[in-house]
N, C-alpha and C positions, 0 to 999 in steps of 0.2 A: 564565483563568490561576489557578493555585493560589496559596495564600497564601505558600508557601515560595518559589516562583519570584518573586513580587512582592517579597519581602524581599531576595532575592539581587540583583534588578535595582536596587532602591533602594540597596543597599550599594555597587554599582559607582560611583555618583556621589561617594561619599566616599573612594574608593580613590586612592592616589597612582599615578603612572605606573609606578613599580616594582612596586607591588601588582598593577596591571593586567597588566603583563608576566608576572608569575608566574601569575596566573589564566588568562591566555591560554595559557601553556605547559601548564597542567593540562588545559584543555579541548581544545586542538587538538593537543597532543603535539609541539609545535615552538616554538622561540623566534621572536620577531618583532622587527624593527628599528625599527618605527614608534614615534614619540613623540607622535603626534597623538592627544590624549585622546579626542576625540569618535569618531574612527575605531575606537579600541580598545574603547570602551564599546559601540558599535554591534555590532561583531563578536562580542564576548563575550556580549552580551545575546541576539543571534541564536542563538548556540550553546546557551546555557542554555535558551532557549525550544524550540529544536529537540530537545534531549535530553529535555525534559519532555513535549512534545506531539507529537513526531515531526517529522522533517525533510521533505525533498522526497520525493515518490513516486518509485518506480523509473523510471517513464515520464518524469518530469520530469528526472531525473538523466541518462538516456540522451539526451534531446533537448538538454540543456545541453552534454553532451560533444560532440554533433554540431556544435552552433553554435560552441563555443569551440575553435578550432584552435590548439593550444598553440604551434605553430611561428610563429604571427604575433605572439606576445607576447614582448617583450624587456624585460629589467630594466635593461640598459645599452645605450647606443647602439653601433652597429657601429664598429669601430676606424677605418675610413676616414672616418667622420663628423667626427672630430676632427682627422684628418690631412690632409684635402683631398678630392681626387677619389675617387669610388667606383670599385671594380674594374669592369672591362669586362663581367663576367658578372652584375653586380648588377641586380636588377629595378628598373625605373623606374616610379615611382608618380606619377601626375599629380594634383596637388592642385587643388581648385576655387579659382579666384581670387575672393577676397572683397574687392573694391576698396572702400575707404572713400569714400563719396560726398562727403566734405569735401575730398578731395584733387583739385586741378584736373588736367586732362589733361597728358600728357607734353609737355614743351617750354615749358610756362608758366613765366614768371618771377615769383616772389613778391618784392616789394620792400617794405622797411619801414625807416623811420627810427628808429634807437635811439640815444639820447643823442648826437645830433649826427653819427652816422655812418650810412651807408646800408648796409643788409643786403640782399643780393640772392641769392636761391636759385632754382635751376632745377630743375623737377620732371622726373625721369627715369622710365622705365618700371619700374625696380626700386629706386627710392629718390630721393635728392635730392643736388644738388651745390652746395657752398658753398665759395668761394675755392679752386676746383680740387680739392676733396676730396669724396669720396662719403660720404653718411650714409644710414642705414636709416630714420631718422625725423626729423620736424621737431623733436621734443623734444630730440634730441641736438644739433641746430644751435642751438636756443634756449639750451641749457645752455652751449654753446661761446661764444655771444655775450654772455650775461648773467653767466655764472659761477655760476649757481644753477639748480636744477631748475625748469622751468616747462613747462606744457603747450604743445607746439609749435603746435597749432591755435589756441590762445588768443593766443599770441605773434604769429602771422601773421594774426590776425583771420579765421580760417576756420571758426570754431565753428558758425555758423548757416547753413551752405550747404545 
């Protein structure tokens, strides 16, 4: 790296977010919404180095364009995601189930005594049931019971399974 590039990179660390936004606009020719300092510094540093020493080869650019299908990238969720059911023609994507090994099998009842009252939770395939209401996490139930945030696995003594 040349001395000039090193000085520019060192100067990035001292810049404010506003200065980083302006520098980003200079280098990339567009404004950016991000206020994440580390992200901005990394992107700007990459562009400074690419301009000084050359960016990706043409072969690498072509391959990256092939790998990055821009139709798969969304900046906002589809409208139906916030409204409820997806349209009938929407593609269904199966996600791999990553079950937490600390969660007991469906149908198991978790019982705990808390301040003189019995807390009974039933494990469901897609969440938990407490007092006839469904919850997505044990932490939400623990918060309902205690009134403050607490780790659900710790509250029900399931940490070391």
